[in-house]
N, CA, C and O atoms as a GROMACS GRO file, in nm:
protein
  328
    1MET      N    1   3.627  -2.237  -4.713
    1MET     CA    2   3.739  -2.145  -4.718
    1MET      C    3   3.717  -2.045  -4.590
    1MET      O    4   3.604  -1.999  -4.572
    2THR      N    5   3.815  -2.013  -4.507
    2THR     CA    6   3.805  -1.949  -4.419
    2THR      C    7   3.917  -1.844  -4.421
    2THR      O    8   4.035  -1.874  -4.442
    3PHE      N    9   3.868  -1.702  -4.394
    3PHE     CA   10   3.952  -1.559  -4.398
    3PHE      C   11   3.968  -1.514  -4.261
    3PHE      O   12   3.900  -1.558  -4.169
    4SER      N   13   4.040  -1.442  -4.252
    4SER     CA   14   4.058  -1.361  -4.085
    4SER      C   15   3.980  -1.248  -4.094
    4SER      O   16   3.931  -1.205  -3.990
    5SER      N   17   3.955  -1.177  -4.223
    5SER     CA   18   3.880  -1.060  -4.226
    5SER      C   19   3.812  -1.064  -4.348
    5SER      O   20   3.841  -1.136  -4.443
    6PRO      N   21   3.688  -0.953  -4.340
    6PRO     CA   22   3.636  -0.927  -4.450
    6PRO      C   23   3.722  -0.853  -4.572
    6PRO      O   24   3.688  -0.853  -4.690
    7ALA      N   25   3.840  -0.791  -4.519
    7ALA     CA   26   3.932  -0.727  -4.627
    7ALA      C   27   4.009  -0.817  -4.719
    7ALA      O   28   4.039  -0.792  -4.836
    8GLU      N   29   4.049  -0.969  -4.624
    8GLU     CA   30   4.114  -1.047  -4.673
    8GLU      C   31   4.037  -1.134  -4.758
    8GLU      O   32   4.088  -1.181  -4.860
    9GLU      N   33   3.917  -1.161  -4.724
    9GLU     CA   34   3.851  -1.212  -4.862
    9GLU      C   35   3.817  -1.128  -4.960
    9GLU      O   36   3.817  -1.178  -5.072
   10ALA      N   37   3.784  -0.999  -4.951
   10ALA     CA   38   3.753  -0.897  -5.072
   10ALA      C   39   3.904  -0.944  -5.158
   10ALA      O   40   3.916  -1.002  -5.267
   11ALA      N   41   3.983  -0.906  -5.086
   11ALA     CA   42   4.110  -0.927  -5.184
   11ALA      C   43   4.136  -1.049  -5.250
   11ALA      O   44   4.190  -1.060  -5.360
   12PHE      N   45   4.086  -1.169  -5.155
   12PHE     CA   46   4.104  -1.284  -5.240
   12PHE      C   47   4.010  -1.287  -5.368
   12PHE      O   48   4.058  -1.310  -5.479
   13TRP      N   49   3.883  -1.266  -5.349
   13TRP     CA   50   3.790  -1.274  -5.462
   13TRP      C   51   3.810  -1.170  -5.556
   13TRP      O   52   3.751  -1.186  -5.663
   14ASP      N   53   3.897  -1.039  -5.540
   14ASP     CA   54   3.906  -0.979  -5.647
   14ASP      C   55   3.988  -1.071  -5.765
   14ASP      O   56   3.935  -1.085  -5.875
   15THR      N   57   4.107  -1.125  -5.739
   15THR     CA   58   4.164  -1.233  -5.798
   15THR      C   59   4.134  -1.345  -5.809
   15THR      O   60   4.231  -1.418  -5.828
   16HIS      N   61   4.025  -1.402  -5.805
   16HIS     CA   62   3.992  -1.532  -5.777
   16HIS      C   63   3.850  -1.555  -5.818
   16HIS      O   64   3.755  -1.492  -5.771
   17SER      N   65   3.842  -1.641  -5.899
   17SER     CA   66   3.681  -1.677  -5.901
   17SER      C   67   3.613  -1.798  -5.868
   17SER      O   68   3.679  -1.902  -5.870
   18PRO      N   69   3.484  -1.802  -5.835
   18PRO     CA   70   3.440  -1.916  -5.734
   18PRO      C   71   3.449  -2.043  -5.853
   18PRO      O   72   3.468  -2.160  -5.820
   19LEU      N   73   3.436  -2.009  -5.967
   19LEU     CA   74   3.463  -2.124  -6.090
   19LEU      C   75   3.580  -2.194  -6.055
   19LEU      O   76   3.599  -2.309  -6.095
   20ASP      N   77   3.669  -2.127  -5.974
   20ASP     CA   78   3.828  -2.201  -5.971
   20ASP      C   79   3.823  -2.305  -5.824
   20ASP      O   80   3.925  -2.362  -5.785
   21PHE      N   81   3.701  -2.317  -5.761
   21PHE     CA   82   3.669  -2.372  -5.632
   21PHE      C   83   3.552  -2.460  -5.648
   21PHE      O   84   3.485  -2.486  -5.548
   22PRO      N   85   3.518  -2.510  -5.770
   22PRO     CA   86   3.378  -2.581  -5.764
   22PRO      C   87   3.331  -2.678  -5.609
   22PRO      O   88   3.228  -2.679  -5.542
   23GLU      N   89   3.442  -2.740  -5.600
   23GLU     CA   90   3.417  -2.830  -5.491
   23GLU      C   91   3.385  -2.752  -5.343
   23GLU      O   92   3.329  -2.814  -5.252
   24GLU      N   93   3.427  -2.607  -5.328
   24GLU     CA   94   3.370  -2.526  -5.204
   24GLU      C   95   3.227  -2.484  -5.211
   24GLU      O   96   3.162  -2.469  -5.108
   25TRP      N   97   3.170  -2.464  -5.340
   25TRP     CA   98   3.050  -2.396  -5.388
   25TRP      C   99   2.939  -2.504  -5.416
   25TRP      O  100   2.829  -2.466  -5.377
   26VAL      N  101   2.939  -2.632  -5.474
   26VAL     CA  102   2.820  -2.720  -5.495
   26VAL      C  103   2.732  -2.732  -5.381
   26VAL      O  104   2.762  -2.766  -5.267
   27GLY      N  105   2.629  -2.703  -5.423
   27GLY     CA  106   2.504  -2.726  -5.330
   27GLY      C  107   2.535  -2.639  -5.177
   27GLY      O  108   2.483  -2.682  -5.074
   28GLU      N  109   2.601  -2.548  -5.175
   28GLU     CA  110   2.628  -2.464  -5.066
   28GLU      C  111   2.612  -2.322  -5.084
   28GLU      O  112   2.687  -2.248  -5.148
   29GLU      N  113   2.504  -2.291  -5.020
   29GLU     CA  114   2.444  -2.129  -5.016
   29GLU      C  115   2.526  -2.076  -4.927
   29GLU      O  116   2.579  -2.146  -4.841
   30ARG      N  117   2.546  -1.947  -4.934
   30ARG     CA  118   2.628  -1.836  -4.872
   30ARG      C  119   2.537  -1.756  -4.820
   30ARG      O  120   2.469  -1.687  -4.897
   31PRO      N  121   2.518  -1.749  -4.683
   31PRO     CA  122   2.416  -1.678  -4.623
   31PRO      C  123   2.481  -1.507  -4.606
   31PRO      O  124   2.594  -1.474  -4.571
   32GLY      N  125   2.378  -1.432  -4.638
   32GLY     CA  126   2.437  -1.291  -4.628
   32GLY      C  127   2.513  -1.240  -4.736
   32GLY      O  128   2.552  -1.124  -4.726
   33ARG      N  129   2.546  -1.317  -4.852
   33ARG     CA  130   2.616  -1.272  -4.964
   33ARG      C  131   2.537  -1.278  -5.085
   33ARG      O  132   2.553  -1.357  -5.179
   34ALA      N  133   2.453  -1.190  -5.075
   34ALA     CA  134   2.355  -1.170  -5.226
   34ALA      C  135   2.433  -1.073  -5.348
   34ALA      O  136   2.367  -0.976  -5.384
   35LEU      N  137   2.532  -1.086  -5.396
   35LEU     CA  138   2.613  -1.020  -5.448
   35LEU      C  139   2.599  -1.062  -5.588
   35LEU      O  140   2.699  -1.100  -5.648
   36GLY      N  141   2.479  -1.059  -5.649
   36GLY     CA  142   2.478  -1.131  -5.799
   36GLY      C  143   2.458  -1.041  -5.893
   36GLY      O  144   2.473  -1.080  -6.009
   37HIS      N  145   2.422  -0.901  -5.870
   37HIS     CA  146   2.397  -0.798  -5.953
   37HIS      C  147   2.520  -0.714  -5.987
   37HIS      O  148   2.572  -0.668  -5.885
   38VAL      N  149   2.582  -0.682  -6.097
   38VAL     CA  150   2.668  -0.613  -6.128
   38VAL      C  151   2.632  -0.501  -6.235
   38VAL      O  152   2.599  -0.524  -6.351
   39PRO      N  153   2.646  -0.358  -6.167
   39PRO     CA  154   2.617  -0.247  -6.280
   39PRO      C  155   2.734  -0.233  -6.355
   39PRO      O  156   2.848  -0.242  -6.311
   40GLY      N  157   2.700  -0.211  -6.470
   40GLY     CA  158   2.841  -0.133  -6.565
   40GLY      C  159   2.848  -0.027  -6.564
   40GLY      O  160   2.745   0.033  -6.594
   41VAL      N  161   2.969   0.050  -6.530
   41VAL     CA  162   3.009   0.175  -6.532
   41VAL      C  163   3.134   0.205  -6.634
   41VAL      O  164   3.228   0.127  -6.646
   42ARG      N  165   3.124   0.303  -6.692
   42ARG     CA  166   3.230   0.313  -6.771
   42ARG      C  167   3.313   0.410  -6.723
   42ARG      O  168   3.264   0.502  -6.658
   43LEU      N  169   3.442   0.406  -6.746
   43LEU     CA  170   3.539   0.493  -6.675
   43LEU      C  171   3.644   0.520  -6.779
   43LEU      O  172   3.650   0.434  -6.866
   44ASP      N  173   3.733   0.625  -6.789
   44ASP     CA  174   3.831   0.645  -6.867
   44ASP      C  175   3.965   0.597  -6.789
   44ASP      O  176   3.970   0.592  -6.666
   45ALA      N  177   4.086   0.557  -6.885
   45ALA     CA  178   4.204   0.458  -6.828
   45ALA      C  179   4.255   0.541  -6.710
   45ALA      O  180   4.295   0.488  -6.606
   46ALA      N  181   4.251   0.679  -6.731
   46ALA     CA  182   4.327   0.760  -6.590
   46ALA      C  183   4.238   0.730  -6.468
   46ALA      O  184   4.288   0.705  -6.359
   47THR      N  185   4.110   0.734  -6.488
   47THR     CA  186   4.004   0.747  -6.369
   47THR      C  187   4.024   0.578  -6.302
   47THR      O  188   4.028   0.560  -6.180
   48VAL      N  189   4.033   0.481  -6.387
   48VAL     CA  190   4.068   0.359  -6.366
   48VAL      C  191   4.192   0.288  -6.300
   48VAL      O  192   4.204   0.180  -6.241
   49ALA      N  193   4.284   0.395  -6.335
   49ALA     CA  194   4.443   0.382  -6.292
   49ALA      C  195   4.448   0.415  -6.172
   49ALA      O  196   4.509   0.347  -6.090
   50LYS      N  197   4.375   0.544  -6.139
   50LYS     CA  198   4.367   0.613  -5.991
   50LYS      C  199   4.300   0.534  -5.907
   50LYS      O  200   4.359   0.507  -5.803
   51LEU      N  201   4.182   0.486  -5.926
   51LEU     CA  202   4.098   0.418  -5.865
   51LEU      C  203   4.186   0.254  -5.800
   51LEU      O  204   4.184   0.201  -5.689
   52THR      N  205   4.240   0.222  -5.903
   52THR     CA  206   4.354   0.090  -5.880
   52THR      C  207   4.443   0.145  -5.774
   52THR      O  208   4.448   0.089  -5.664
   53GLU      N  209   4.507   0.239  -5.797
   53GLU     CA  210   4.590   0.271  -5.699
   53GLU      C  211   4.522   0.311  -5.571
   53GLU      O  212   4.575   0.274  -5.466
   54LEU      N  213   4.448   0.357  -5.568
   54LEU     CA  214   4.390   0.414  -5.424
   54LEU      C  215   4.344   0.248  -5.350
   54LEU      O  216   4.376   0.209  -5.238
   55ALA      N  217   4.281   0.193  -5.427
   55ALA     CA  218   4.249   0.063  -5.378
   55ALA      C  219   4.387  -0.029  -5.302
   55ALA      O  220   4.403  -0.074  -5.188
   56ARG      N  221   4.460  -0.028  -5.412
   56ARG     CA  222   4.591  -0.108  -5.370
   56ARG      C  223   4.653  -0.044  -5.228
   56ARG      O  224   4.688  -0.113  -5.132
   57ALA      N  225   4.657   0.085  -5.232
   57ALA     CA  226   4.678   0.130  -5.137
   57ALA      C  227   4.626   0.072  -4.996
   57ALA      O  228   4.704   0.044  -4.905
   58LYS      N  229   4.473   0.054  -4.984
   58LYS     CA  230   4.414   0.015  -4.890
   58LYS      C  231   4.440  -0.158  -4.871
   58LYS      O  232   4.434  -0.209  -4.759
   59GLY      N  233   4.459  -0.211  -4.951
   59GLY     CA  234   4.518  -0.346  -4.973
   59GLY      C  235   4.383  -0.408  -4.998
   59GLY      O  236   4.346  -0.508  -4.937
   60ILE      N  237   4.309  -0.346  -5.090
   60ILE     CA  238   4.162  -0.417  -5.149
   60ILE      C  239   4.203  -0.387  -5.302
   60ILE      O  240   4.300  -0.323  -5.342
   61GLY      N  241   4.071  -0.468  -5.399
   61GLY     CA  242   4.077  -0.450  -5.521
   61GLY      C  243   3.997  -0.350  -5.513
   61GLY      O  244   3.934  -0.327  -5.410
   62PRO      N  245   3.986  -0.258  -5.647
   62PRO     CA  246   3.914  -0.181  -5.723
   62PRO      C  247   3.754  -0.184  -5.704
   62PRO      O  248   3.687  -0.091  -5.659
   63SER      N  249   3.702  -0.316  -5.748
   63SER     CA  250   3.579  -0.347  -5.711
   63SER      C  251   3.524  -0.310  -5.590
   63SER      O  252   3.425  -0.239  -5.573
   64THR      N  253   3.605  -0.369  -5.494
   64THR     CA  254   3.585  -0.375  -5.341
   64THR      C  255   3.566  -0.219  -5.295
   64THR      O  256   3.471  -0.180  -5.227
   65LEU      N  257   3.643  -0.160  -5.329
   65LEU     CA  258   3.668   0.018  -5.312
   65LEU      C  259   3.536   0.062  -5.360
   65LEU      O  260   3.461   0.112  -5.276
   66VAL      N  261   3.497   0.052  -5.482
   66VAL     CA  262   3.386   0.096  -5.543
   66VAL      C  263   3.268   0.062  -5.481
   66VAL      O  264   3.178   0.146  -5.468
   67ARG      N  265   3.257  -0.060  -5.438
   67ARG     CA  266   3.133  -0.121  -5.372
   67ARG      C  267   3.100  -0.048  -5.220
   67ARG      O  268   2.989  -0.025  -5.174
   68MET      N  269   3.225  -0.022  -5.163
   68MET     CA  270   3.224   0.058  -5.027
   68MET      C  271   3.189   0.178  -5.001
   68MET      O  272   3.133   0.222  -4.901
   69TRP      N  273   3.241   0.255  -5.138
   69TRP     CA  274   3.229   0.378  -5.143
   69TRP      C  275   3.067   0.411  -5.177
   69TRP      O  276   3.004   0.506  -5.130
   70ILE      N  277   3.015   0.309  -5.271
   70ILE     CA  278   2.862   0.338  -5.286
   70ILE      C  279   2.753   0.284  -5.152
   70ILE      O  280   2.644   0.335  -5.125
   71LEU      N  281   2.806   0.189  -5.094
   71LEU     CA  282   2.748   0.181  -4.970
   71LEU      C  283   2.755   0.275  -4.857
   71LEU      O  284   2.660   0.302  -4.784
   72GLU      N  285   2.867   0.321  -4.849
   72GLU     CA  286   2.879   0.467  -4.756
   72GLU      C  287   2.787   0.546  -4.783
   72GLU      O  288   2.705   0.572  -4.695
   73ARG      N  289   2.776   0.603  -4.908
   73ARG     CA  290   2.694   0.692  -4.935
   73ARG      C  291   2.539   0.672  -4.944
   73ARG      O  292   2.465   0.764  -4.910
   74LEU      N  293   2.490   0.552  -4.989
   74LEU     CA  294   2.355   0.504  -4.950
   74LEU      C  295   2.358   0.525  -4.819
   74LEU      O  296   2.288   0.620  -4.783
   75GLN      N  297   2.428   0.455  -4.717
   75GLN     CA  298   2.422   0.463  -4.585
   75GLN      C  299   2.384   0.573  -4.533
   75GLN      O  300   2.271   0.578  -4.485
   76ALA      N  301   2.467   0.685  -4.531
   76ALA     CA  302   2.461   0.839  -4.530
   76ALA      C  303   2.328   0.899  -4.593
   76ALA      O  304   2.294   1.004  -4.538
   77GLY      N  305   2.261   0.863  -4.678
   77GLY     CA  306   2.157   0.880  -4.726
   77GLY      C  307   2.155   0.989  -4.793
   77GLY      O  308   2.058   1.065  -4.795
   78GLU      N  309   2.311   1.017  -4.882
   78GLU     CA  310   2.313   1.144  -4.944
   78GLU      C  311   2.230   1.121  -5.107
   78GLU      O  312   2.241   1.029  -5.189
   79VAL      N  313   2.165   1.217  -5.109
   79VAL     CA  314   2.102   1.204  -5.264
   79VAL      C  315   2.105   1.358  -5.323
   79VAL      O  316   2.105   1.455  -5.248
   80GLY      N  317   2.109   1.367  -5.445
   80GLY     CA  318   2.134   1.485  -5.529
   80GLY      C  319   2.273   1.519  -5.545
   80GLY      O  320   2.362   1.437  -5.519
   81GLY      N  321   2.296   1.636  -5.587
   81GLY     CA  322   2.429   1.676  -5.617
   81GLY      C  323   2.481   1.718  -5.494
   81GLY      O  324   2.414   1.730  -5.391
   82ASP      N  325   2.649   1.748  -5.510
   82ASP     CA  326   2.720   1.795  -5.398
   82ASP      C  327   2.704   1.939  -5.351
   82ASP      O  328   2.766   1.979  -5.253
   0.00000   0.00000   0.00000
């Protein structure tokens, strides 16, 4: 599969599973894509709705937006309270 941008790829995978395309992945490694860990985060319905709204406004899925926010905070080295 070929995507024109990381955002396009992220949007695609927010609504699809690799299991839908077994012929694409059999025996193939995807370099640089070690996204195997999924931390569970409990959120109330209103928070999920707002998160989904913000993500869709950016043209991405909510999990992609959360991942971007986490990586931004880690890259900035922000530790501790606000």
